[in-house]
C-alpha beads as a LAMMPS data file, in Angstrom:
LAMMPS data file: protein, C-alpha beads

247 atoms
246 bonds

1 atom types
1 bond types

-500.0 500.0 xlo xhi
-500.0 500.0 ylo yhi
-500.0 500.0 zlo zhi

Masses

1 110.0

Atoms # bond

1 1 1 -329.948 -140.987 -411.078
2 1 1 -327.171 -139.428 -413.154
3 1 1 -328.239 -141.524 -416.115
4 1 1 -331.830 -140.349 -415.765
5 1 1 -330.704 -136.719 -415.540
6 1 1 -328.553 -137.133 -418.649
7 1 1 -331.439 -138.622 -420.642
8 1 1 -333.765 -135.891 -419.374
9 1 1 -331.403 -133.072 -420.386
10 1 1 -330.777 -134.661 -423.775
11 1 1 -334.458 -135.197 -424.506
12 1 1 -335.498 -131.765 -423.259
13 1 1 -332.885 -130.055 -425.420
14 1 1 -333.979 -132.117 -428.434
15 1 1 -337.615 -131.341 -427.738
16 1 1 -337.132 -127.585 -427.577
17 1 1 -334.765 -127.665 -430.544
18 1 1 -337.507 -128.856 -432.888
19 1 1 -339.711 -126.316 -434.697
20 1 1 -342.718 -128.576 -434.074
21 1 1 -342.464 -128.138 -430.305
22 1 1 -342.275 -124.353 -430.538
23 1 1 -345.073 -124.235 -433.109
24 1 1 -347.209 -126.466 -430.904
25 1 1 -346.504 -124.302 -427.863
26 1 1 -347.281 -121.098 -429.766
27 1 1 -350.559 -122.450 -431.149
28 1 1 -351.722 -123.763 -427.770
29 1 1 -350.828 -120.531 -425.971
30 1 1 -352.608 -118.491 -428.646
31 1 1 -355.735 -120.639 -428.417
32 1 1 -355.632 -120.569 -424.619
33 1 1 -355.457 -116.787 -424.686
34 1 1 -358.282 -116.431 -427.193
35 1 1 -360.583 -118.871 -425.393
36 1 1 -359.763 -117.288 -422.025
37 1 1 -360.776 -113.850 -423.288
38 1 1 -363.951 -115.294 -424.793
39 1 1 -364.952 -117.103 -421.600
40 1 1 -364.083 -114.010 -419.542
41 1 1 -366.405 -111.907 -421.676
42 1 1 -369.260 -114.414 -421.449
43 1 1 -368.847 -114.714 -417.671
44 1 1 -369.217 -110.968 -417.223
45 1 1 -365.630 -110.494 -416.103
46 1 1 -365.664 -113.258 -413.476
47 1 1 -361.974 -114.192 -413.405
48 1 1 -362.367 -117.183 -411.079
49 1 1 -365.175 -118.693 -413.169
50 1 1 -363.080 -118.165 -416.285
51 1 1 -360.143 -120.135 -414.916
52 1 1 -362.437 -122.889 -413.638
53 1 1 -363.861 -123.209 -417.143
54 1 1 -360.524 -123.122 -418.946
55 1 1 -358.770 -125.592 -416.645
56 1 1 -361.019 -128.606 -416.896
57 1 1 -364.432 -127.072 -417.453
58 1 1 -364.464 -126.972 -421.259
59 1 1 -363.891 -129.496 -424.039
60 1 1 -360.851 -127.495 -425.196
61 1 1 -358.867 -128.521 -422.119
62 1 1 -359.515 -132.232 -422.645
63 1 1 -358.907 -132.090 -426.392
64 1 1 -355.503 -130.534 -425.718
65 1 1 -354.737 -133.279 -423.190
66 1 1 -355.731 -135.995 -425.639
67 1 1 -353.731 -134.610 -428.569
68 1 1 -350.609 -132.793 -427.358
69 1 1 -348.895 -135.491 -425.204
70 1 1 -348.909 -138.129 -427.989
71 1 1 -347.429 -135.570 -430.383
72 1 1 -344.656 -134.777 -427.907
73 1 1 -343.836 -138.405 -427.172
74 1 1 -344.390 -139.937 -430.608
75 1 1 -340.722 -140.074 -431.572
76 1 1 -339.132 -140.378 -428.156
77 1 1 -338.840 -144.162 -428.400
78 1 1 -340.357 -145.045 -431.783
79 1 1 -338.025 -142.588 -433.495
80 1 1 -335.016 -144.049 -431.692
81 1 1 -335.935 -147.546 -432.861
82 1 1 -336.596 -146.441 -436.422
83 1 1 -333.306 -144.537 -436.722
84 1 1 -331.302 -147.251 -434.971
85 1 1 -330.025 -144.948 -432.213
86 1 1 -331.848 -146.908 -429.513
87 1 1 -329.163 -149.596 -429.619
88 1 1 -326.478 -147.064 -428.753
89 1 1 -328.616 -145.556 -426.001
90 1 1 -329.286 -148.937 -424.392
91 1 1 -325.595 -149.869 -424.430
92 1 1 -324.790 -146.740 -422.406
93 1 1 -324.504 -147.084 -418.610
94 1 1 -328.164 -146.226 -418.067
95 1 1 -331.100 -148.482 -417.190
96 1 1 -334.210 -148.988 -419.290
97 1 1 -336.237 -147.329 -416.552
98 1 1 -333.970 -144.274 -416.613
99 1 1 -334.340 -143.989 -420.391
100 1 1 -338.125 -144.169 -420.183
101 1 1 -338.374 -141.872 -417.146
102 1 1 -336.017 -139.266 -418.599
103 1 1 -338.006 -139.050 -421.803
104 1 1 -341.269 -138.906 -419.862
105 1 1 -339.995 -136.062 -417.668
106 1 1 -339.030 -134.043 -420.744
107 1 1 -342.571 -134.285 -422.136
108 1 1 -344.024 -133.607 -418.683
109 1 1 -341.882 -130.463 -418.343
110 1 1 -343.185 -129.177 -421.672
111 1 1 -346.780 -129.661 -420.533
112 1 1 -346.103 -127.998 -417.159
113 1 1 -344.618 -124.981 -418.942
114 1 1 -347.609 -124.845 -421.267
115 1 1 -350.171 -124.866 -418.424
116 1 1 -348.169 -122.277 -416.452
117 1 1 -349.560 -119.662 -418.837
118 1 1 -352.725 -119.674 -416.718
119 1 1 -350.691 -118.780 -413.634
120 1 1 -349.267 -115.864 -415.603
121 1 1 -352.797 -114.831 -416.573
122 1 1 -353.764 -115.010 -412.900
123 1 1 -350.858 -112.798 -411.878
124 1 1 -351.778 -110.358 -414.643
125 1 1 -355.384 -110.103 -413.464
126 1 1 -354.148 -109.788 -409.879
127 1 1 -351.926 -106.844 -410.821
128 1 1 -354.903 -105.212 -412.560
129 1 1 -356.945 -105.326 -409.362
130 1 1 -359.154 -108.348 -410.129
131 1 1 -357.390 -111.234 -408.388
132 1 1 -358.643 -114.758 -409.041
133 1 1 -359.458 -117.244 -406.301
134 1 1 -355.941 -118.649 -406.022
135 1 1 -356.558 -122.057 -404.333
136 1 1 -358.766 -123.372 -407.193
137 1 1 -356.389 -121.935 -409.788
138 1 1 -353.295 -123.499 -408.226
139 1 1 -355.171 -126.748 -407.604
140 1 1 -356.337 -126.841 -411.217
141 1 1 -352.767 -126.218 -412.404
142 1 1 -351.477 -129.116 -410.307
143 1 1 -354.300 -131.296 -411.592
144 1 1 -353.573 -130.295 -415.187
145 1 1 -349.926 -131.262 -414.713
146 1 1 -350.823 -134.632 -413.174
147 1 1 -353.379 -135.369 -415.898
148 1 1 -350.781 -134.366 -418.482
149 1 1 -348.360 -136.778 -416.834
150 1 1 -350.881 -139.591 -417.204
151 1 1 -351.424 -138.874 -420.895
152 1 1 -347.683 -138.457 -421.482
153 1 1 -347.240 -141.876 -419.880
154 1 1 -349.731 -143.297 -422.370
155 1 1 -347.770 -141.655 -425.178
156 1 1 -344.459 -143.068 -423.938
157 1 1 -345.928 -146.569 -423.739
158 1 1 -347.382 -146.238 -427.237
159 1 1 -344.046 -144.987 -428.566
160 1 1 -342.269 -147.958 -426.975
161 1 1 -344.397 -150.509 -428.800
162 1 1 -343.976 -149.365 -432.412
163 1 1 -341.290 -148.136 -434.798
164 1 1 -343.322 -145.438 -436.514
165 1 1 -344.082 -142.074 -434.914
166 1 1 -347.435 -141.685 -436.681
167 1 1 -348.571 -145.052 -435.343
168 1 1 -347.488 -143.995 -431.853
169 1 1 -349.528 -140.781 -432.146
170 1 1 -352.637 -142.640 -433.257
171 1 1 -352.377 -145.297 -430.542
172 1 1 -351.738 -142.712 -427.832
173 1 1 -354.522 -140.418 -429.020
174 1 1 -357.123 -143.190 -429.236
175 1 1 -356.222 -144.509 -425.790
176 1 1 -356.350 -141.002 -424.309
177 1 1 -359.755 -140.374 -425.857
178 1 1 -361.028 -143.667 -424.455
179 1 1 -359.848 -142.692 -420.967
180 1 1 -361.785 -139.433 -421.211
181 1 1 -364.905 -140.565 -423.050
182 1 1 -365.636 -144.117 -421.864
183 1 1 -366.777 -143.212 -418.306
184 1 1 -369.195 -140.691 -419.826
185 1 1 -371.266 -143.573 -421.243
186 1 1 -372.261 -144.717 -417.747
187 1 1 -375.435 -142.642 -417.899
188 1 1 -376.479 -144.222 -421.177
189 1 1 -375.672 -147.884 -420.553
190 1 1 -375.682 -148.741 -416.836
191 1 1 -374.942 -152.354 -415.904
192 1 1 -377.307 -154.401 -413.775
193 1 1 -374.889 -155.237 -410.958
194 1 1 -373.071 -151.887 -410.988
195 1 1 -369.667 -153.571 -411.407
196 1 1 -368.911 -151.799 -414.688
197 1 1 -369.760 -148.425 -413.159
198 1 1 -367.422 -149.102 -410.232
199 1 1 -364.509 -150.034 -412.483
200 1 1 -364.997 -147.084 -414.824
201 1 1 -365.427 -144.688 -411.919
202 1 1 -362.099 -145.796 -410.456
203 1 1 -360.403 -144.970 -413.749
204 1 1 -362.392 -141.819 -414.520
205 1 1 -359.703 -139.247 -415.250
206 1 1 -362.162 -136.394 -415.674
207 1 1 -364.059 -137.372 -412.534
208 1 1 -360.912 -137.449 -410.396
209 1 1 -359.946 -134.046 -411.754
210 1 1 -363.289 -132.360 -411.112
211 1 1 -363.905 -133.697 -407.615
212 1 1 -360.586 -132.409 -406.331
213 1 1 -358.244 -130.157 -408.280
214 1 1 -360.797 -128.032 -410.115
215 1 1 -362.247 -126.841 -406.793
216 1 1 -358.872 -126.228 -405.136
217 1 1 -358.998 -129.365 -402.980
218 1 1 -355.842 -131.487 -403.023
219 1 1 -357.427 -134.786 -402.043
220 1 1 -355.026 -137.698 -401.601
221 1 1 -357.251 -140.085 -403.578
222 1 1 -356.981 -138.400 -407.001
223 1 1 -353.296 -137.628 -406.410
224 1 1 -352.564 -141.295 -405.685
225 1 1 -354.619 -142.309 -408.727
226 1 1 -352.624 -140.125 -411.108
227 1 1 -349.225 -140.964 -409.612
228 1 1 -349.962 -144.699 -409.520
229 1 1 -351.239 -144.637 -413.106
230 1 1 -348.143 -142.782 -414.284
231 1 1 -345.907 -145.237 -412.434
232 1 1 -347.697 -148.225 -413.973
233 1 1 -347.461 -146.818 -417.501
234 1 1 -343.742 -146.071 -417.147
235 1 1 -343.124 -149.523 -415.674
236 1 1 -344.903 -151.147 -418.622
237 1 1 -342.981 -148.962 -421.078
238 1 1 -339.647 -149.913 -419.494
239 1 1 -340.584 -153.604 -419.693
240 1 1 -341.441 -153.189 -423.377
241 1 1 -338.077 -151.512 -423.987
242 1 1 -336.347 -154.335 -422.144
243 1 1 -338.184 -157.012 -424.128
244 1 1 -337.381 -155.319 -427.443
245 1 1 -333.699 -155.942 -426.867
246 1 1 -334.436 -159.460 -428.112
247 1 1 -336.748 -158.598 -431.006

Bonds

1 1 1 2
2 1 2 3
3 1 3 4
4 1 4 5
5 1 5 6
6 1 6 7
7 1 7 8
8 1 8 9
9 1 9 10
10 1 10 11
11 1 11 12
12 1 12 13
13 1 13 14
14 1 14 15
15 1 15 16
16 1 16 17
17 1 17 18
18 1 18 19
19 1 19 20
20 1 20 21
21 1 21 22
22 1 22 23
23 1 23 24
24 1 24 25
25 1 25 26
26 1 26 27
27 1 27 28
28 1 28 29
29 1 29 30
30 1 30 31
31 1 31 32
32 1 32 33
33 1 33 34
34 1 34 35
35 1 35 36
36 1 36 37
37 1 37 38
38 1 38 39
39 1 39 40
40 1 40 41
41 1 41 42
42 1 42 43
43 1 43 44
44 1 44 45
45 1 45 46
46 1 46 47
47 1 47 48
48 1 48 49
49 1 49 50
50 1 50 51
51 1 51 52
52 1 52 53
53 1 53 54
54 1 54 55
55 1 55 56
56 1 56 57
57 1 57 58
58 1 58 59
59 1 59 60
60 1 60 61
61 1 61 62
62 1 62 63
63 1 63 64
64 1 64 65
65 1 65 66
66 1 66 67
67 1 67 68
68 1 68 69
69 1 69 70
70 1 70 71
71 1 71 72
72 1 72 73
73 1 73 74
74 1 74 75
75 1 75 76
76 1 76 77
77 1 77 78
78 1 78 79
79 1 79 80
80 1 80 81
81 1 81 82
82 1 82 83
83 1 83 84
84 1 84 85
85 1 85 86
86 1 86 87
87 1 87 88
88 1 88 89
89 1 89 90
90 1 90 91
91 1 91 92
92 1 92 93
93 1 93 94
94 1 94 95
95 1 95 96
96 1 96 97
97 1 97 98
98 1 98 99
99 1 99 100
100 1 100 101
101 1 101 102
102 1 102 103
103 1 103 104
104 1 104 105
105 1 105 106
106 1 106 107
107 1 107 108
108 1 108 109
109 1 109 110
110 1 110 111
111 1 111 112
112 1 112 113
113 1 113 114
114 1 114 115
115 1 115 116
116 1 116 117
117 1 117 118
118 1 118 119
119 1 119 120
120 1 120 121
121 1 121 122
122 1 122 123
123 1 123 124
124 1 124 125
125 1 125 126
126 1 126 127
127 1 127 128
128 1 128 129
129 1 129 130
130 1 130 131
131 1 131 132
132 1 132 133
133 1 133 134
134 1 134 135
135 1 135 136
136 1 136 137
137 1 137 138
138 1 138 139
139 1 139 140
140 1 140 141
141 1 141 142
142 1 142 143
143 1 143 144
144 1 144 145
145 1 145 146
146 1 146 147
147 1 147 148
148 1 148 149
149 1 149 150
150 1 150 151
151 1 151 152
152 1 152 153
153 1 153 154
154 1 154 155
155 1 155 156
156 1 156 157
157 1 157 158
158 1 158 159
159 1 159 160
160 1 160 161
161 1 161 162
162 1 162 163
163 1 163 164
164 1 164 165
165 1 165 166
166 1 166 167
167 1 167 168
168 1 168 169
169 1 169 170
170 1 170 171
171 1 171 172
172 1 172 173
173 1 173 174
174 1 174 175
175 1 175 176
176 1 176 177
177 1 177 178
178 1 178 179
179 1 179 180
180 1 180 181
181 1 181 182
182 1 182 183
183 1 183 184
184 1 184 185
185 1 185 186
186 1 186 187
187 1 187 188
188 1 188 189
189 1 189 190
190 1 190 191
191 1 191 192
192 1 192 193
193 1 193 194
194 1 194 195
195 1 195 196
196 1 196 197
197 1 197 198
198 1 198 199
199 1 199 200
200 1 200 201
201 1 201 202
202 1 202 203
203 1 203 204
204 1 204 205
205 1 205 206
206 1 206 207
207 1 207 208
208 1 208 209
209 1 209 210
210 1 210 211
211 1 211 212
212 1 212 213
213 1 213 214
214 1 214 215
215 1 215 216
216 1 216 217
217 1 217 218
218 1 218 219
219 1 219 220
220 1 220 221
221 1 221 222
222 1 222 223
223 1 223 224
224 1 224 225
225 1 225 226
226 1 226 227
227 1 227 228
228 1 228 229
229 1 229 230
230 1 230 231
231 1 231 232
232 1 232 233
233 1 233 234
234 1 234 235
235 1 235 236
236 1 236 237
237 1 237 238
238 1 238 239
239 1 239 240
240 1 240 241
241 1 241 242
242 1 242 243
243 1 243 244
244 1 244 245
245 1 245 246
246 1 246 247
């Protein structure tokens, strides 16, 4: 546990020490604010509807989820391999799983901080006398964090498999897009026996989000799906790191 905490603190400090992270955070917060004001105006001042749209109800949310996590995680393992510092890290008294998990938690923390801006918006509207419906807002925030964790896990796994950060970004982004987009094709190309629909529905990230978190319902099914998926991705990433000791 101490090894994991050490990796987490190191990676988090490195993450927030880079201009790219702060620039990314500033751009996302600016866009979130602008889109929130635009949706609020179009909804006639309906604060609750605005938050429902911004946290899962618009393409902006899913584009951010597909792009930002791979950018955050692109150099976490690939950069270590390319610079040669991974050898020193793996010889330290810390397990492969702790290395992977610590780096994942740093990226996850960044995403959680980024999405917390909507909680601040909610508190601001509340203080102005137009409180949002808090259960859906809090549920959507939790869902956004869990979905971010899933996509960060994809980014960590991608970063573990290559030596180049750009390649890690591209692999992570394409996989994230496939997770979001592929289930949407069910309406256009249904299978005869329904097996394909069943499989894609089980892995439908957007579907799990909308049927639970976006309506303020913390259903155990979607929670287990996201946590299990994150666990599987981190397990695979740690196995890749372990196998690369012998490359």
